[in-house]
N, C-alpha and C positions, 0 to 999 in steps of 0.2 A: 621571697624570690623563688624558693623551692615550690611553693604552692602555685605561683603564677606559671612556672614551667610545667607543672603537672596539668594545670588547666589548659594551657596551650597544647600540650601533648594530646589531651583528650579531644580537644576541638579538631586537631589535625587528624586524629584517627577517625573521627566522625566524618570529616570532609573527605577523606580517602574512601571510606565506605560508601558515602553518598555518590561520590564521583564514579566509583566502580559500578554501583547499581545503575546509575544513569547511563553509563557507557553500555552496559548489557541491555538495558531497556531500549536504547537508541539502536543497537544492533538488531534487536528483535523487531523493532518498528520498521527498520529498513528492509528486513526480510519480508515482513507483511506487505509493505508498500510494493516491493518488487513482484510479489505474488499477485497482488491486486491489479497492478499494471498489466501483467501477463494475462491474467484472467480477463481483464477488460479488452485486451487486444484480441483474444480468442472470440469473445462475444461479438465484438465489432466485425470480425471476419465472418462469423456465422450470419450476422445480420446482413452484411453486404451480399453474401451468397444467397440468402433467402430473398432479398430485394431483387437481385438479378433474376432469380428463377420466377418470381412473381411478375416482374415486368415482361419477361419472355412469355409467360402464360397469358398475360393480358393482351399481348400483341397477337397471340394465336387465336383469341376468341373472335367470333364474327361480330361485326358491328351491329348495334341495335338499330332496327328500322322502326320508324314510327308511322 
């Protein structure tokens, strides 16, 4: 009985450690995801701005005559 309780205690300690590690890793991954989403938003904004400038430039070019 004493040995079984010891084994159970060890397994519980391992479970707590793994749970703690996974919680920290999950937090870290959430931060990375938030950063990636923010970075993606910035890139999309820059791309939209470049597209608008390019479209404006294309409209200002004279049409090609053949």
